C-alpha positions as MATLAB code, in Angstrom:
seq = 'MDMYNRSSSSQPLSVAHGAVAQGQPIDLLSVAVLLHVQDDVAIARIPLNRGVKLRLPPACRRDGVDMLEVTQRIQAGHKVALHALEQGEAVHRYGSVIGFALQPIHAGEHVHTHNVAVGELDQRYEYGVDVRPVAYLPSDQRRTFMGYQRPDGLVGTRNYVAIISSVNCSASAVRMIERCFSPELMRAYPNVDGVIGLTHKSGCGMQMGGEGVQQLQRVLTGMALHPNVAAYLFVGLGCEVNQLQEMFEQIKFEEEGQWKTPLFLGLQEHHGIAYTVDEGARLIGEALPRVNMLRREPISISELTLALQCGGSDSWSGITANPALGYCVDELVRQGGTAVLSETPEIYGAEHMLLRRARTRVIGEQFVERLHWWEQYTALNNMVMDNNPSPGNKQGGLTTIYEKSLGAIAKGGTTPINAVYNYAEPITERGLVIMDTPGYDPVSVTGQVAGGANVIAFTTGRGSMFGYKPVPSIKIASNSSTYENLIGDMDINAGVVLDGVSIQEVGMQILDEVIAVASGKQSKSEAQGIGEEEFAPWILGATM';
ca = [
      -0.105    0.155   -0.139;
       1.333    3.541   -1.134;
       0.381    5.340    2.126;
       0.069    9.146    1.935;
       3.302    9.477    3.941;
       5.562    7.763    1.951;
       5.356   11.217    0.320;
       6.021   12.959    3.129;
       9.394   14.315    4.355;
       8.439   13.232    8.057;
      10.533   10.265    9.372;
       7.864    7.609   10.816;
       7.901    6.783   14.668;
       7.180    3.149   15.968;
       3.531    3.048   17.832;
       5.562    1.733   20.592;
       7.008    5.406   21.553;
       5.330    7.562   23.863;
       2.336    9.835   24.028;
       2.384   13.143   22.287;
       1.632   16.150   24.764;
       0.697   19.893   24.371;
       3.301   22.110   22.813;
       4.263   23.613   19.168;
       2.338   22.441   16.447;
       3.779   19.356   14.718;
       3.079   17.422   11.531;
       0.016   15.181   11.253;
       2.295   12.977    9.115;
       4.652   13.087   11.830;
       2.659   11.041   14.890;
      -0.125    9.582   12.665;
      -0.937    7.626    9.072;
      -2.827    9.343    6.307;
      -3.615    6.180    3.634;
      -5.453    8.486    0.846;
      -5.876   12.610    0.554;
      -9.649   12.356    0.788;
      -9.552   10.332    3.764;
     -11.796   12.223    6.647;
      -9.557   10.712    9.237;
      -5.839    9.657   10.086;
      -4.973    6.981   12.417;
      -2.759    7.828   15.120;
       0.697    5.840   15.484;
       1.189    6.772   19.482;
      -1.472    8.511   22.103;
      -2.254   12.070   21.175;
      -2.924   13.816   24.388;
      -5.720   16.983   24.386;
      -4.645   20.019   23.224;
      -1.817   18.561   20.597;
      -1.959   20.979   17.467;
      -1.424   18.959   14.118;
      -0.348   20.858   11.499;
      -2.195   19.214    8.008;
      -0.321   18.438    4.658;
      -1.571   20.523    2.110;
      -3.380   18.296    0.236;
      -5.687   17.388    2.815;
      -6.529   20.968    3.751;
     -10.328   22.329    3.529;
     -11.371   25.751    3.276;
      -7.830   27.315    4.243;
      -7.598   25.318    7.313;
      -4.094   24.311    8.147;
      -4.245   23.048   11.747;
      -6.609   20.776   14.163;
      -6.497   20.564   17.353;
      -6.813   17.383   19.328;
     -10.234   17.382   22.069;
      -9.544   14.315   23.468;
      -7.138   11.509   24.288;
      -6.398    9.144   21.014;
      -5.176    6.134   21.587;
      -2.479    4.478   18.858;
      -4.445    2.839   16.277;
      -7.445    4.912   16.836;
      -8.885    7.611   14.741;
      -8.938   11.106   14.717;
     -11.331   13.319   12.544;
      -9.557   16.108   10.083;
     -12.325   18.063    9.407;
     -15.576   18.758   10.829;
     -18.226   16.175    9.604;
     -21.928   16.699    9.291;
     -24.283   13.795   11.064;
     -25.245   11.369    8.600;
     -22.375   12.184    6.072;
     -19.759    9.434    4.918;
     -16.869    8.936    6.628;
     -13.764    7.763    4.541;
     -10.566    5.992    5.319;
      -8.531    3.986    2.368;
     -10.416    6.681    0.015;
     -13.525    4.511    0.590;
     -16.512    4.642    2.873;
     -16.354    2.978    6.532;
     -19.398    4.492    7.743;
     -21.552    7.075    8.779;
     -21.713   10.045   11.054;
     -24.224    9.600   14.028;
     -23.678   13.009   15.475;
     -21.459   15.812   14.160;
     -18.210   15.264   14.777;
     -15.565   17.983   15.172;
     -12.110   18.166   13.772;
      -9.527   16.675   16.415;
     -12.326   14.625   17.878;
     -11.864   10.717   18.386;
     -13.888    8.772   15.595;
     -15.238    4.979   16.539;
     -18.422    3.375   17.298;
     -20.002    6.101   19.516;
     -20.300    8.440   16.690;
     -19.675    6.237   13.400;
     -21.902    3.202   12.252;
     -22.733    1.436    9.247;
     -25.599    2.332    6.672;
     -26.910    1.990    3.411;
     -23.839    1.810    0.829;
     -24.343    3.274   -2.762;
     -21.950    0.423   -4.258;
     -21.585    0.645   -7.866;
     -20.347   -2.924   -9.037;
     -17.921   -2.651  -12.298;
     -16.775   -5.914  -13.400;
     -13.060   -6.712  -14.357;
     -12.189   -2.989  -14.930;
      -8.760   -3.713  -13.039;
      -7.893   -6.676  -14.477;
      -4.013   -6.621  -15.341;
      -2.614   -9.654  -16.929;
       0.070  -11.182  -14.591;
       3.815  -11.167  -15.305;
       4.116  -14.886  -14.848;
       8.270  -15.955  -14.385;
       9.390  -18.744  -16.655;
       9.058  -22.050  -14.931;
      12.812  -22.242  -14.645;
      13.535  -19.240  -13.101;
      10.809  -20.110  -10.327;
      11.799  -20.560   -6.747;
      11.547  -24.099   -5.117;
      10.535  -25.887   -2.010;
      10.853  -28.872   -0.426;
       7.838  -31.024   -0.902;
       6.264  -34.465   -1.265;
       4.948  -35.306   -4.499;
       1.923  -37.031   -4.438;
       1.020  -40.106   -6.888;
      -2.334  -37.866   -7.975;
      -0.322  -34.842   -8.752;
      -1.221  -33.199   -6.066;
       2.004  -31.879   -3.367;
       2.386  -31.989    0.124;
       3.558  -29.554    2.495;
       3.315  -32.293    5.692;
       3.301  -36.085    5.784;
       0.565  -36.975    8.641;
      -1.678  -39.939    9.587;
      -5.203  -38.984    9.672;
      -8.057  -40.917   11.869;
     -11.421  -38.767   10.805;
     -14.729  -39.326   12.563;
     -17.801  -39.293   10.463;
     -19.847  -38.527   13.251;
     -19.612  -36.894   17.236;
     -20.438  -40.544   18.363;
     -17.386  -41.674   17.255;
     -15.038  -38.785   18.203;
     -13.803  -40.250   21.614;
     -12.621  -43.643   19.864;
     -10.605  -41.515   17.207;
      -9.049  -39.818   20.631;
      -8.534  -43.330   21.956;
      -6.730  -44.434   18.839;
      -4.370  -41.385   18.136;
      -3.316  -41.881   22.084;
      -2.127  -45.312   20.719;
       0.443  -43.529   19.211;
       2.800  -41.697   21.583;
       5.681  -39.437   21.256;
       8.140  -42.304   21.997;
       6.551  -44.731   19.697;
       6.562  -42.232   16.918;
      10.629  -41.786   17.227;
      10.589  -44.946   15.201;
       8.776  -43.048   12.032;
      11.031  -39.672   11.601;
       9.624  -38.740    8.418;
       5.898  -38.854    9.487;
       4.731  -35.762   10.842;
       2.476  -37.143   13.695;
      -1.039  -39.536   14.026;
      -3.505  -37.023   14.033;
      -7.652  -37.170   15.159;
     -10.098  -34.985   13.117;
     -13.334  -34.887   15.194;
     -16.563  -32.391   15.074;
     -19.622  -31.879   16.791;
     -21.664  -32.550   13.801;
     -22.802  -35.789   11.484;
     -26.311  -36.656   12.526;
     -29.829  -34.882   13.821;
     -29.428  -33.473    9.683;
     -31.453  -33.780    6.837;
     -30.573  -36.535    4.865;
     -29.099  -35.638    1.425;
     -29.471  -31.995    2.518;
     -26.872  -28.901    2.092;
     -25.725  -29.450    5.713;
     -24.341  -33.238    5.414;
     -23.088  -32.597    1.652;
     -21.298  -30.037    2.693;
     -19.992  -32.090    6.007;
     -18.802  -34.626    3.113;
     -16.878  -32.488    1.246;
     -14.596  -31.136    4.292;
     -14.397  -34.842    5.200;
     -13.301  -36.333    2.084;
     -11.267  -33.239    1.550;
      -9.372  -33.893    4.563;
      -8.780  -37.558    3.661;
      -7.601  -36.719    0.310;
      -5.219  -33.555    1.062;
      -1.704  -34.192   -0.314;
      -0.714  -33.548    3.729;
      -2.441  -36.714    4.887;
      -0.175  -39.768    3.540;
      -2.811  -42.299    4.900;
      -6.545  -42.018    6.867;
      -8.856  -44.006    8.586;
     -12.318  -43.273    9.227;
     -14.595  -44.592   12.446;
     -18.028  -43.885   12.465;
     -20.757  -45.160   14.530;
     -23.388  -46.750   11.824;
     -26.207  -45.299   12.004;
     -25.556  -41.485   11.545;
     -26.686  -39.432    8.871;
     -23.455  -38.947    7.620;
     -23.074  -42.259    6.431;
     -19.218  -43.527    5.382;
     -20.569  -45.213    2.335;
     -22.093  -42.083    0.676;
     -18.304  -40.653    1.687;
     -16.388  -43.439   -0.220;
     -18.632  -42.952   -3.368;
     -17.578  -39.220   -3.455;
     -13.726  -40.289   -3.210;
     -14.164  -42.783   -6.072;
     -11.638  -44.819   -5.646;
     -11.477  -46.334   -8.595;
     -10.324  -43.403  -10.108;
      -6.596  -43.098  -11.822;
      -4.261  -41.494   -9.336;
      -6.051  -42.627   -6.406;
      -3.199  -44.023   -4.333;
      -3.947  -44.067   -0.500;
      -5.523  -47.311    0.674;
      -9.553  -46.560    2.312;
      -9.485  -47.612    5.995;
     -12.779  -47.349    7.657;
     -14.277  -48.888   10.774;
     -18.002  -48.576   12.570;
     -18.118  -49.057   16.052;
     -21.808  -50.979   15.855;
     -20.051  -53.209   13.387;
     -16.752  -53.683   15.441;
     -18.036  -54.914   18.497;
     -18.096  -51.292   20.298;
     -15.418  -49.017   21.348;
     -12.153  -51.288   22.703;
     -12.435  -53.794   19.713;
     -12.546  -50.780   17.240;
     -10.054  -49.436   19.017;
      -7.373  -51.913   19.107;
      -8.151  -52.641   14.867;
      -7.320  -48.726   14.226;
      -4.443  -49.016   16.027;
      -3.544  -52.135   14.145;
      -4.475  -50.388   10.695;
      -2.919  -47.099   11.314;
       0.413  -49.218   13.052;
       0.057  -51.151    9.329;
       0.377  -47.724    7.341;
       3.261  -46.002    9.507;
       6.290  -47.959    7.632;
       5.053  -46.849    4.394;
       4.380  -43.555    5.099;
       7.469  -43.088    6.823;
       8.724  -44.095    3.229;
       8.150  -40.961    1.568;
      10.917  -38.360    1.025;
      10.844  -34.503    0.267;
      11.915  -33.752   -3.093;
      12.644  -30.108   -4.817;
       9.333  -28.687   -6.268;
       8.220  -25.425   -7.616;
       6.347  -23.372   -5.534;
       3.768  -23.058   -8.414;
       2.208  -26.098   -6.482;
       1.639  -24.034   -3.079;
      -2.054  -23.169   -2.409;
      -1.594  -20.341    0.178;
      -4.795  -19.895    2.979;
      -4.943  -16.488    3.596;
      -5.905  -15.406    6.658;
      -6.773  -12.547    9.089;
      -7.778  -13.116   13.349;
      -7.838  -10.487   16.001;
      -7.208   -7.690   13.317;
      -6.532   -4.292   14.791;
      -6.454   -0.652   12.505;
      -2.674   -1.403   11.808;
      -3.814   -4.791   10.195;
      -4.983   -2.941    6.875;
      -1.638   -0.959    6.957;
       0.977   -3.167    7.892;
       0.524   -7.097    7.636;
      -2.382   -7.597    5.234;
      -0.530   -5.405    2.223;
       2.434   -7.049    3.011;
       0.848  -10.602    2.560;
      -0.800   -9.213   -0.187;
       2.932   -8.547   -1.759;
       4.164  -12.089   -1.248;
       0.661  -13.389   -2.824;
       0.992  -11.078   -6.028;
       4.765  -13.003   -6.131;
       3.591  -16.374   -5.421;
       1.003  -15.909   -8.415;
       3.620  -14.420  -10.466;
       5.604  -17.972   -9.879;
       2.552  -19.798  -10.904;
       1.102  -20.432   -7.056;
      -1.939  -20.299   -5.980;
      -3.513  -18.114   -2.667;
      -7.076  -18.593   -1.441;
      -8.809  -15.305   -0.261;
     -12.143  -15.729    2.195;
     -14.023  -14.660    5.151;
     -16.794  -13.457    2.584;
     -18.330  -11.176    6.054;
     -14.773   -9.495    6.067;
     -14.974   -8.633    2.286;
     -18.645   -6.911    2.966;
     -18.349   -3.199    2.094;
     -15.182   -3.686    0.132;
     -17.072   -5.873   -2.392;
     -16.620   -3.436   -5.110;
     -12.551   -2.705   -5.382;
     -12.340   -6.744   -5.713;
     -15.138   -6.831   -8.500;
     -12.845   -4.873  -10.550;
     -10.294   -7.503  -10.542;
     -12.873  -10.218  -11.383;
     -11.690  -12.313  -14.493;
     -15.044  -12.562  -16.020;
     -18.476  -11.540  -15.038;
     -19.567  -14.402  -14.225;
     -16.886  -15.145  -11.935;
     -17.511  -11.382  -10.245;
     -21.553  -12.225  -10.167;
     -20.751  -15.537   -8.753;
     -19.027  -13.757   -5.658;
     -21.993  -10.989   -5.293;
     -24.439  -14.093   -5.284;
     -22.512  -15.192   -1.941;
     -22.559  -11.839   -0.361;
     -26.364  -11.910   -1.034;
     -26.726  -15.618    0.497;
     -25.243  -14.130    4.012;
     -27.371  -10.993    3.814;
     -30.025  -13.709    4.163;
     -28.201  -16.157    6.434;
     -27.763  -13.309    8.997;
     -31.214  -11.995    8.689;
     -32.996  -15.183    9.408;
     -30.644  -15.745   12.266;
     -31.118  -12.096   13.699;
     -27.895  -10.776   13.258;
     -26.834   -8.333   10.877;
     -23.083   -7.958    8.770;
     -21.891   -5.421   11.302;
     -22.318   -7.887   14.204;
     -18.529   -8.477   12.781;
     -15.881   -6.813   13.818;
     -15.440   -8.232   17.572;
     -14.560   -6.329   20.543;
     -11.041   -6.819   20.269;
     -11.028   -5.169   16.859;
     -12.876   -2.482   18.279;
     -10.114   -2.370   20.970;
      -7.788   -1.884   18.296;
      -9.097    0.950   16.179;
     -11.821   -0.871   13.801;
     -15.062    0.640   14.010;
     -17.395   -1.150   11.411;
     -17.359   -4.016    8.910;
     -16.498   -1.433    6.043;
     -13.810   -0.361    7.594;
     -12.480   -4.397    8.669;
     -13.328   -5.333    4.939;
     -11.143   -2.432    3.184;
      -8.099   -3.429    5.240;
      -8.687   -7.280    5.072;
      -8.967   -7.390    1.231;
      -5.538   -6.184    1.306;
      -4.583   -9.791    1.634;
      -5.490  -10.607   -1.496;
      -2.831   -8.578   -3.283;
      -3.267   -7.074   -7.049;
      -3.780   -9.863   -9.412;
      -6.735  -11.161  -10.873;
      -9.586  -12.935   -9.114;
      -9.975  -16.741  -11.164;
     -12.294  -18.368   -9.582;
     -14.906  -18.504   -6.537;
     -15.694  -21.746   -4.765;
     -18.113  -22.723   -2.348;
     -16.811  -23.724    1.157;
     -14.632  -26.808    1.083;
     -14.910  -27.280   -2.855;
     -11.622  -28.785   -4.276;
      -9.347  -25.970   -5.533;
      -8.592  -26.159   -9.521;
      -7.605  -22.631  -10.860;
      -4.701  -21.173  -10.066;
      -4.011  -17.604   -8.916;
      -5.938  -15.973   -6.662;
      -9.151  -17.166   -5.869;
     -12.028  -16.769   -3.112;
     -13.581  -19.424   -1.457;
     -16.742  -18.284    0.747;
     -16.623  -18.944    4.155;
     -17.365  -17.801    7.648;
     -15.514  -14.918    9.457;
     -14.248  -17.118   12.131;
     -10.638  -18.961   11.799;
     -11.224  -22.148   12.749;
     -14.001  -22.752   10.188;
     -12.953  -20.573    7.708;
      -9.081  -22.360    7.663;
     -11.405  -26.152    7.806;
     -12.935  -25.112    4.165;
      -9.851  -24.205    2.573;
      -7.571  -26.695    3.803;
     -10.415  -29.228    2.844;
     -10.182  -27.343   -0.525;
      -6.322  -28.216   -1.072;
      -4.928  -25.473    0.631;
      -1.038  -26.692    1.891;
       0.495  -23.625    3.664;
      -1.659  -21.234    5.788;
      -0.541  -17.337    6.268;
      -2.558  -15.786    9.606;
      -2.615  -11.934    9.709;
      -3.084  -10.654   13.302;
      -3.005   -7.426   15.462;
      -4.502   -8.183   18.512;
      -2.744  -11.586   18.712;
      -3.941  -15.213   17.683;
      -2.416  -18.288   18.961;
      -3.562  -20.445   15.941;
      -2.344  -23.105   14.574;
      -3.646  -26.202   12.056;
      -3.012  -29.871   11.429;
      -2.775  -31.212    8.936;
      -1.293  -27.674    7.306;
       1.276  -25.180    9.278;
       0.346  -21.815   10.142;
       2.227  -18.884    9.668;
       1.422  -15.903   12.316;
       1.968  -12.261   10.630;
       1.877   -9.638   13.559;
       0.519   -6.297   12.420;
       2.536   -4.129   15.223;
       5.639   -4.140   17.271;
       4.078   -4.340   20.442;
       2.011   -7.523   19.439;
       5.022   -9.154   18.242;
       7.398   -8.420   21.111;
       4.446   -9.734   23.797;
       4.032  -12.764   21.985;
       7.353  -13.325   20.096;
       6.601  -17.082   21.036;
       3.582  -17.450   18.966;
       4.271  -14.409   16.173;
       6.426  -15.841   13.104;
       7.062  -12.369   11.585;
       6.593   -8.601   12.613;
       5.124   -6.448   10.195;
       4.954   -3.948   12.369;
       8.147   -2.531   11.174;
       6.423   -1.100    8.262;
       5.472    1.686   10.753;
       9.438    2.386   11.331;
       9.421    2.553    7.783;
      10.370   -0.962    6.040;
       8.806   -1.125    3.303;
       5.756   -3.123    2.549;
       8.022   -5.107   -0.352;
      10.703   -5.799    1.713;
       8.109   -7.212    4.217;
       5.916   -9.159    1.775;
       9.187  -10.997    0.652;
       9.715  -11.959    3.660;
       6.733  -13.771    4.467;
       7.160  -15.657    0.900;
      10.789  -16.769    2.363;
       9.116  -17.859    5.521;
       6.018  -19.684    3.610;
       8.671  -21.675    1.460;
      10.640  -22.587    4.494;
       7.489  -23.725    6.328;
       6.709  -25.392    3.214;
       9.925  -27.378    3.252;
       9.732  -28.438    6.709;
      10.354  -25.648    9.088;
       8.323  -25.612   12.020;
       6.101  -22.602   12.874;
       5.625  -21.453   16.130;
       2.065  -22.659   16.631;
       2.967  -25.665   15.226;
       6.196  -26.034   17.297;
       4.067  -25.976   20.230;
       1.543  -28.855   19.254;
      -1.210  -26.369   18.242;
      -3.664  -27.230   15.428;
      -6.148  -30.548   15.823;
      -8.716  -28.919   17.942;
      -9.166  -26.164   15.431;
     -10.669  -28.381   12.742;
     -14.232  -27.088   12.875;
     -16.235  -27.526    9.893;
     -19.180  -25.353    9.102;
     -22.490  -26.716   10.624;
     -24.837  -25.832    7.967;
     -29.043  -25.891    8.910;
     -30.935  -26.900   11.965;
     -29.634  -29.376   14.228;
     -33.100  -31.809   14.759;
];
């Protein structure tokens, strides 16, 4: 992102520096971030005390006014009004509307939830007008990583064995089988990343053949066929709505390239818990030597599918971490790779910008249809789209879903949008694609991974300890304070952008880390064993 500040001679300050008190007038751009000359607000880099006088840059002065006085203390990351706004007037950040004034706002006031809210947007959808050809690197110039080339043509970044429950009724049996494979036992299989249990809270009390059970089956079969899973065992109860036989019909074992032996057990058919656990442990034990024989080899990063996530966002996320990740995405796409933008409710209000990059009108209209579905879905459940942002987002300076979305879409970089997928659908197009998911991180990532993502890049402002199995998650902090406070959990500090490091430099650092982690380096969440409880399929429809 080219911040207006970059054209100023002011030296950027770290948000960790102390508050600015009253005294001589100071340049706005030395203590705040202005993203667009048409913005009505600037973002305080450091706390601004009441009475501080700020000298406005020439491009954003109105009616000859070149100075404003801060009228109340404004925390770092929060917004200060650059000029007066009338009640009902649109408030701009990123050069776009982030909300509407609930009351008259005076220059120098704190702009947040007490005086700004969402309203009716008059969005103009223009499809594909900003599509630009991607300057792809020749295949012989593309970077490589050390991955697992699978017989079906897919590429893994990890080498797991998964035990998957078809229904919550078999979840305890899955955990018991998993516990049979202790760290001491697994030392005999150094090339296996682990035996993981993927359990969930659904699988019955659903409509037979309905959308909910079909979506769950997409998730579970997607995990079984994922390139990071070298062998799998399904465990069911037997009488559940989500029948194992139906899932196996989706897997289509007879198709060429299908290389994993289908293993499944039913508790009712196999005489209950004890026998099923013993038999499950035997089947997994037989698979481990075969999985352990698999080895990494050099593979083009065109085979990486990067899941894009943000959680615990703050006002800096759309200025530092998300644009840096977007730069990484552009470079990955330029080298033939794939990136998956999701969290549909966190695109709401910023969709007009993405639609300008839709490769075709049909692709753009597919995404608009999903947004309309979300409007109906939230209304049906007595919610509104502005229920997101969360309390933590608001504490970090984000006021409305429009503001959050405008920062969130920066993760997607600048390349064309090549496809729109429903939740957990197999991802077959390369380049930047969108998958429709909720904004809730575990549920969103589960869909992305079931669709084929083999690395996760996760930006956070407030701090998230998110990890995932069987796919590694890289955590990118939006500010230095969070990075330093959670240094055992954060992989990259994008907050250095506020100290003058370029978006491009941090973006390349992220790409380097993606390649290293894809090659086997443990991310910080992975090293702490985080990731199984985060498997959370999206449960659609009524539970009966």
